[in-house]
N, C-alpha and C positions, 0 to 999 in steps of 0.2 A: 499580311497573310491572305492568300486567295481563299475563295469559298471552299474549295476542295481540301486545302490544308487546314482550314478552320474546322471543317466537319470531322476530319481525322483526329484533330486535337481534342475536340469535344467528346468523341467516342472513346479515346484513350482515357481521358479524365473520368468519364462515366464508368468505364470498366474498373478503374482504380477505386472509385468511390463505392461501387457495388461490392468489390472484394473486401474493402475495409469494413463496410457495414455488415457483411456476412461474418467476418471474423469477430467483430465486436459483439454481434449477436451470439456467437459461439461462446465468448467470454461470459456473457450473462447467464447462458444456459448451463455452462459447466460449473459456475459458482466459484471460480478462482482465476488468478492471473499468473503468468509465468514469472520466473525469477529473472528480472532484467534490471539493469542499472539505469536510472533516470536522474540526471543532475546530481551525481555523487550519492546515490542511494541505491542499495540493493534490496529488492523486494522478494519476499518468499511467500508463495501461495500455499494455503492449507484448505483442504476440504473438511466439512463437518458432517456428522451424522448423529442420530439420537433424538432429533426433533422433527418438526413438521416442515418448516421452511429450509432448514439447514443451509444458511448462507455461507458462501466462501469467505475466508478470512485472509487478508493480505497484511503482512507485517514486515518491518525492517528495523534493524538495530545496528547502527554503524558509527564508527568513530569519526569525529569532526575536529578539524577541517581536512583530515586525511581522505584519500580516495576510498571508494567503497570497499568495505571488508566483507568477509563471509562468516557470519556468526555460526557457531555450532548449534544445530537444532536437536534438542533432546526430546524424543517422543516416548520415553520409557513409561511415562504416565500420559496416555493419549488424551486425557481430559484436562491436562495442565502442561502444555508445551513450555520448554525453557530455551531461550536464546542466550548464548554465552559468547562474549567477545574476549579475545586475549588482551593482556595488559597493554596499555598505551596511554593516550591522552585522558583527560578528566571529563571531557564533554562528548556526549553521544546523542545522535538523533534517533528518535523512535517514532515510527509511523504505524498506523493501523487503519484498515478499511474493510468494508463488507461489500461483497459483490452478490448479484442475484436479487437485490432488493431495490428496484428502481424507485427513484424519488426519495430515498432515505435521507434524512437530515440528522446528523449526529449532534448530541448536546456537547456543551463545553466540558472539558475534562479538568478536574481540579488537581492541584499540586499534591503529590503523594505525602502521606503522613511521615512522621519520624521513622516509622518502620518500613517506609518505601511502598506503602499500599495506597492505591487509588481505585475508585470504581465509578461506573456510570450505568445508566439504564436508558433504554429507548423502546418505543413501541412501533410495530409495523403491522398494519391491519389489526387483527384480533390477537396478535402475539406480543409478548413482552420479553425483551432480552436484557439480561444482566451481565455486565462485563467487569471482571476484577483483574487488575494488573499489580504485580509486585516487583519492584526494582531492588536489586541487591548489588552493592558495590563496595569499594574501599572507603568506608565512611558514609556519613549521611548525604542526602541530596542537598546540594548547596543552592542550586538555581534550577528554574523550570520555566522555559520560554516557548510559547506556542508559535507555530509558523505554518505557512501554507506551501506544500510542495509544488515546485514549478519545473517543467510544465505539468499540469494536472493529468495524471493517467486516468483511465476510466475508473469510476468508483467514487465513494464519498469518504474523505479522509479526516482524521485528526492527527496532528503531528506536533511533537515537542522536542526541544533540545534539553537534555538532562545533564547537569554538571555535578559531578561527585566531588567530595571534599578532598580526595586523594586519588592517586593512580592505583590500578589493580585490575582484577578481572570482573567487570560488571556483568550482570545478567538481568533478564526480565522474564518472568513467567506470567501466564495469563490463563483465564478460564472464561467460558461463555455459557450461560444458561438460557434456554428457550422455554418459557412458561415453567420455570423452576426445574427443568430437566437439564442436567449438565451435558453439554455436547462433547463428543469425542472428535479429535483431530487426526487427519492423515494427509500425506502428501499426494498430489495428483499423479495420475499415470503419466509416464514419459511422453506418450503420444499427445496428450493434452498440453503438456508444457511446450512441445515443439510447435503446435498449431498456434498457441497464444503468442509465442515469441515471434512467429511470422507476422501475426497481426500487428504487434507493436512496431516491427520494422517497417511495414507498409504505412502505418499511421505516421511514423516519424518522418518518412520521406515526403508525405503529403504536407505535413506541417512546415517542413523546411522550404518546400517549393512555394507554398503560399506566402511565407514570410519573405522570401526572396522577391516575389512579385509585388509586395506591398510597399509603396514608397513611404519613407519617413517612419517606419515601424520602430517603436520604442521597446527596449528590452524589458522583460518582466523582472521584478525584484523577487528574490527567492524567499525571503523571510517576511512574515507579517506578524508584528508584535501583537500579543494578546491584549 
């Protein structure tokens, strides 16, 4: 490649990187991510209000190993959303992340009780967050295996594969409190979803091109045992 061609190539990559950075910055400021499928997982973004920091919450609840499903989101109680999947297999992947809190490290999430309830807490700055999850399904939870979503979208995640004792219509409800004040959930505006989806598309193209130029690259394993 001559110097002129190399200069044009660098300028194009610089423009793409600038666009990607701007879009990812928009993700952080908006507090939520678009509903996109990444490696057989459909993510749903939710905005929160009622607290000081009001982080965005990203969740997914999909049958496995089937392709991404679209769980029904019930916001009748804005403080306790419910994701419901139609009957199918017994194993489902659940993921959850918080955006707008740079550098956050989530703690380990314990297996739900016999009633399907698990909770965890974390601190960010001077604020304390409490999260409660309730899994309901056809029979008790038989298995609970942690894994790391690949490729990692922006955000800090915890993810688990939940196996129920029988087939049926499983669901998961959750609530989040900030400094003991329960947060309310809402879906982002359509314009925000479109901008975030564009950002993911640009990021995906850059990742694929980088992988294609890297000799001897090894594929990532999707699951990481707890």
